[in-house]
C-alpha positions in Angstrom: -36.2 -12.3 17.5 -35.4 -10.4 14.6 -38.4 -9.2 12.2 -38.8 -8.9 8.4 -37.9 -5.5 8.7 -34.4 -6.1 10.3 -33.5 -8.6 8.0 -34.4 -6.6 4.9 -32.8 -3.3 6.3 -29.7 -5.6 6.9 -29.7 -6.5 3.2 -30.3 -3.1 2.2 -27.4 -1.7 4.2 -25.0 -4.2 2.5 -25.7 -2.3 -0.9 -27.7 -5.5 -2.3 -29.5 -3.7 -5.1 -32.8 -4.1 -7.5 -31.6 -6.5 -10.3 -28.6 -8.4 -8.5 -27.7 -11.8 -9.1 -26.7 -13.6 -6.0 -25.3 -16.9 -5.1 -26.1 -17.9 -1.6 -24.1 -19.7 1.0 -26.1 -19.0 4.1 -26.3 -20.3 7.8 -29.5 -19.4 9.3 -28.2 -20.5 12.6 -25.5 -17.8 12.4 -28.5 -15.3 12.0 -30.4 -15.8 15.0 -34.0 -16.3 15.3 -36.2 -14.6 12.7 -40.0 -14.3 13.5 -41.5 -16.6 10.6 -38.3 -18.7 10.1 -35.7 -19.0 7.4 -38.5 -18.3 4.5 -38.6 -14.8 5.6 -34.6 -14.2 5.3 -35.6 -15.4 1.3 -38.7 -13.2 1.3 -36.7 -10.0 2.1 -33.9 -10.6 -0.2 -36.3 -11.5 -3.0 -37.8 -8.2 -2.3 -34.6 -6.3 -2.2 -33.2 -7.5 -5.8 -37.0 -7.2 -7.0 -38.2 -9.0 -10.2 -35.0 -8.4 -12.5 -33.1 -10.2 -9.9 -31.9 -13.7 -9.3 -30.8 -16.0 -6.4 -29.0 -19.4 -6.9 -28.3 -22.2 -3.9 -26.8 -25.4 -4.4 -29.1 -28.5 -4.3 -26.7 -31.1 -4.2 -28.4 -34.5 -3.4 -26.9 -37.7 -1.5 -24.9 -39.7 -4.2 -23.6 -43.2 -4.3 -20.3 -44.9 -5.1 -20.7 -45.6 -8.8 -19.1 -49.2 -8.6 -22.0 -50.2 -6.2 -24.8 -48.6 -8.5 -26.6 -52.2 -8.8 -27.6 -52.1 -5.5 -29.1 -48.8 -5.8 -31.3 -49.6 -8.7 -34.3 -48.9 -6.8 -33.5 -45.4 -6.4 -34.6 -44.0 -9.6 -35.0 -40.0 -9.7 -36.7 -37.7 -12.0 -37.8 -34.0 -12.6 -41.3 -35.2 -11.3 -39.1 -36.9 -8.4 -36.4 -35.1 -7.5 -33.9 -36.3 -4.3 -33.9 -34.6 -1.4 -30.7 -31.7 -1.3 -28.3 -32.3 1.3 -27.2 -28.4 1.3 -29.3 -27.1 4.3 -32.8 -25.5 5.1 -32.4 -22.4 3.1 -32.3 -25.0 -0.2 -35.2 -26.3 1.3 -37.1 -23.3 1.7 -36.1 -22.0 -1.8 -37.2 -25.1 -3.4 -40.7 -24.6 -1.8 -41.3 -21.2 -3.9 -43.7 -22.1 -6.6 -41.5 -19.6 -9.1 -38.4 -21.7 -8.3 -36.5 -23.9 -11.1 -34.3 -26.8 -10.6 -31.0 -27.7 -12.6 -32.2 -30.5 -15.4 -28.7 -31.7 -14.0 -30.2 -33.6 -11.1 -27.0 -35.1 -10.0 -25.4 -31.6 -9.4 -28.5 -29.5 -9.3 -28.7 -25.9 -8.6 -32.2 -24.0 -7.4 -32.6 -20.6 -8.7 -35.1 -18.3 -8.3 -35.9 -14.8 -10.3 -35.5 -13.4 -13.9 -32.5 -15.8 -15.2 -33.9 -18.7 -13.5 -35.3 -20.6 -16.4 -32.3 -19.9 -18.8 -29.8 -21.2 -16.1 -31.5 -24.2 -15.1 -33.0 -25.2 -18.6 -29.5 -25.1 -19.8 -27.6 -27.0 -17.0 -28.1 -30.3 -18.4 -26.2 -33.6 -17.6 -23.3 -33.1 -20.2 -22.3 -29.7 -18.6 -20.1 -29.7 -15.6 -21.1 -29.6 -11.8 -20.5 -25.8 -11.9 -21.5 -24.9 -15.1 -24.7 -22.9 -13.9 -22.5 -21.2 -11.6 -19.9 -20.0 -13.9 -22.8 -18.8 -16.5 -24.1 -16.6 -14.2 -20.9 -15.2 -13.3 -19.9 -14.8 -17.0 -23.5 -13.4 -18.3 -25.0 -12.1 -15.4 -22.1 -10.5 -12.9 -23.0 -12.8 -10.2 -21.7 -11.9 -6.8 -21.6 -14.5 -3.6 -23.3 -13.2 -0.6 -21.9 -15.5 2.5 -23.5 -15.3 5.9 -21.8 -17.4 8.5 -21.0 -20.8 8.0 -17.7 -21.9 6.3 -15.8 -19.3 4.4 -16.5 -20.9 0.9 -17.1 -18.0 -2.0 -18.2 -20.0 -4.6 -15.3 -20.1 -7.0 -12.6 -22.4 -6.0 -14.2 -25.4 -7.6 -14.4 -23.6 -10.5 -11.0 -21.9 -11.0 -9.4 -25.4 -9.5 -11.1 -27.4 -12.4 -9.9 -24.9 -15.0 -6.4 -25.2 -13.7 -6.2 -29.2 -13.6 -7.7 -29.2 -17.3 -5.0 -26.8 -18.5 -2.2 -28.5 -16.8 -3.6 -32.2 -17.1 -3.5 -32.8 -13.4 -5.6 -35.3 -11.9 -7.2 -36.4 -8.8 -7.6 -40.0 -7.3 -11.1 -40.1 -5.8 -14.1 -42.3 -5.8 -17.0 -41.4 -8.1 -20.8 -41.1 -7.2 -23.6 -41.0 -9.2 -27.7 -41.4 -9.2 -30.2 -43.4 -11.5 -32.3 -40.8 -13.5 -35.1 -41.5 -15.5 -35.5 -39.7 -19.0 -38.1 -40.9 -21.4 -38.9 -44.0 -19.6 -35.2 -45.1 -19.5 -33.0 -45.0 -16.1 -29.6 -44.2 -16.7 -26.8 -43.7 -14.1 -25.5 -40.2 -14.1 -22.2 -39.1 -12.1 -21.5 -35.4 -11.0 -17.7 -35.3 -9.9 -15.4 -32.2 -9.8 -11.8 -31.8 -8.1 -12.4 -31.9 -4.4 -10.4 -29.7 -1.9 -9.8 -29.7 1.9 -11.6 -26.8 4.2 -8.5 -26.4 6.0 -6.5 -26.1 3.4 -9.0 -23.5 1.8 -8.9 -21.4 5.1 -5.2 -20.9 4.5 -5.7 -20.2 1.2 -8.5 -17.4 1.2 -6.6 -14.5 2.9 -4.3 -14.6 0.0 -6.7 -12.8 -2.1 -9.7 -12.1 0.0 -9.2 -8.0 0.1 -9.0 -7.9 -3.4 -12.3 -9.5 -4.2 -14.5 -8.3 -1.0 -17.4 -5.9 -2.2 -19.0 -5.2 1.1 -19.2 -6.5 4.9 -21.6 -6.2 7.4 -24.1 -8.1 9.5 -27.4 -9.9 8.9 -29.0 -10.5 12.3 -26.0 -11.9 14.3 -24.3 -13.4 11.4 -21.3 -11.9 9.8 -22.0 -11.3 5.9 -19.6 -10.8 3.0 -20.4 -9.8 -0.5 -17.7 -10.9 -2.8 -17.0 -10.3 -6.5 -17.1 -13.9 -8.3 -15.5 -12.8 -11.2 -12.5 -11.5 -9.4 -12.5 -14.4 -7.3 -11.8 -17.1 -10.4 -9.2 -14.5 -11.8 -7.1 -14.3 -8.3 -7.6 -18.0 -7.7 -6.4 -18.9 -11.1 -3.4 -16.5 -10.7 -2.4 -18.4 -7.5 -3.0 -22.1 -8.4 -1.1 -21.3 -11.7 1.8 -20.3 -9.7 1.8 -22.7 -7.2 -1.5 -25.1 -6.8 -0.3 -26.6 -3.6 -1.3 -23.5 -2.0 -4.7 -25.3 -1.5 -3.2 -28.3 0.5 -3.5 -28.2 4.2 -1.0 -28.7 6.6 -2.5 -31.9 8.3 -0.1 -35.2 8.0 -3.6 -37.2 8.4 -5.5 -35.6 5.4 -6.4 -38.0 2.5 -7.5 -35.4 0.4 -4.4 -33.4 0.7 -1.7 -36.1 1.2 -2.4 -38.4 -1.5 -5.2 -37.4 -3.9 -3.1 -35.0 -6.2 -0.2 -35.6 -8.5 1.3 -32.6 -6.4 0.4 -34.5 -3.2 3.7 -34.4 -0.8 3.2 -37.7 0.9 3.4 -41.1 -0.7 1.0 -43.9 -0.3 3.1 -46.2 2.0 4.1 -43.5 4.1 0.8 -42.0 4.6 -0.7 -45.6 5.5 2.3 -46.5 8.1 1.3 -43.0 9.7 -2.4 -44.2 10.4 -1.3 -47.5 11.5 0.9 -46.0 14.4 -2.3 -44.0 15.2 -4.4 -47.0 16.1 -2.4 -47.3 19.2 -3.0 -43.7 20.3 -6.4 -41.9 21.2 -6.6 -40.8 17.8 -7.5 -44.5 16.7 -11.2 -43.8 15.7 -9.7 -41.2 13.0 -7.3 -43.5 12.0 -9.4 -46.3 11.3 -11.7 -44.1 9.2 -8.6 -42.9 7.4 -7.5 -46.3 6.7 -11.0 -47.3 5.2 -11.0 -44.4 3.0 -7.5 -45.1 2.0 -8.7 -48.8 0.6 -11.7 -47.6 -0.7 -9.8 -45.0 -2.9 -7.2 -47.9 -3.9 -9.7 -50.1 -4.8 -12.3 -48.4 -6.4 -10.9 -44.7 -6.9 -10.5 -43.2 -10.2 -8.5 -40.6 -11.8 -10.6 -37.5 -12.5 -9.2 -35.8 -15.6 -7.4 -38.4 -16.6 
């Protein structure tokens, strides 16, 4: 079992400094057991970055299909009645800190602790993009990404992909999701939509530029830890996407996201559906049923984002 001093020293060994702004992607399970639980990790990190530093975590809530919002009219949230985040134990712990702040954009919220928390969260309003807060932290405070274990996301791909989609007038056909939020005594449906991409596609995409953005790596507890430069990440990703946006696609012929949702997807919808119907008569029938259901929902209720 790891003590506070172990975690503190591991963080310091990564050359994290006082005043740093960090976007966190932390798998607590990958670290191993810490005496005092996951709060000790955040305590140690806050002690390392000090009063001048800032930490940022996603606090995205569960959202509901926009066309079915009539059935969710009794689920109304507000700044005094926040929805539960779906982004893990570290987010829940961060929210428990008295000094933590949550985005005004509740449907696409981040939780922030530290010097720049008030500025970032109070300006992240409904009118802003989902990842505005993170992009602002990158532009103004040289935010870096600290990832420990978990999926290899680096916090910038949604930003760079959304930029390229807007520049190239691309779209993504997908369901839209949102929440009812009460402000000034009135309830309104707010959507939080941005381009999605496939995990497997990203795993092949990341090695193309990881060496250029890596600042440091090591271990925190038992978990592999890496710090990346988020400014460089956006630049490198945009270069790759502008040269060939298909680099984000995976190779799985059954991936609905990669095969059919983009204008540059490489499988037409009829062919995709025929592949799934053939799978109904194999050991993969459960996944086929799931894909057919998702396909039909997209056809019936999907909207073209950015079009």
